[in-house]
C-alpha positions, -999 to 999 in steps of 0.1 A, spaced: -840 194 876 -818 211 849 -782 198 846 -756 226 847 -725 223 827 -691 226 841 -666 251 828 -648 224 809 -679 213 791 -687 248 780 -651 252 767 -655 219 749 -687 233 731 -668 264 722 -639 246 708 -661 224 686 -680 255 674 -647 271 665 -640 242 642 -675 240 627 -675 278 619 -640 280 606 -648 251 582 -681 265 573 -665 299 562 -636 281 545 -608 297 565 -575 279 574 -561 278 610 -534 301 597 -559 328 586 -579 326 617 -546 327 637 -536 358 617 -569 374 626 -561 368 663 -524 376 661 -515 341 672 -499 312 654 -519 286 636 -505 260 662 -519 282 690 -552 284 671 -553 246 666 -549 242 705 -581 264 709 -601 242 685 -590 209 703 -599 226 736 -563 224 748 -562 262 754 -590 284 763 -601 313 742 -603 348 754 -636 367 751 -619 393 730 -605 366 706 -641 351 703 -654 386 695 -629 390 667 -637 357 652 -674 365 652 -667 398 636 -648 381 609 -676 357 602 -703 385 606 -722 365 632 -733 372 668 -709 359 694 -737 340 710 -735 315 681 -705 299 698 -729 290 727 -757 277 707 -753 241 716 -749 250 754 -780 244 776 -779 267 806 
């Protein structure tokens, strides 16, 4: 039987992916915050999983990195 992830587990994966891709593309939290029109402190909370990211924000980041939005879910087993 396949184990289903909880909402919190999915958000943890997304948070980890945000950090991974930001570092991969060499952007600061300030720069990504600017892209999302939020402070770098607010963005930091997204990466730490303290706040949840909106779908529109995830889309904007994917657009900035020129990747498909599904890359943020690549470590999630559904």
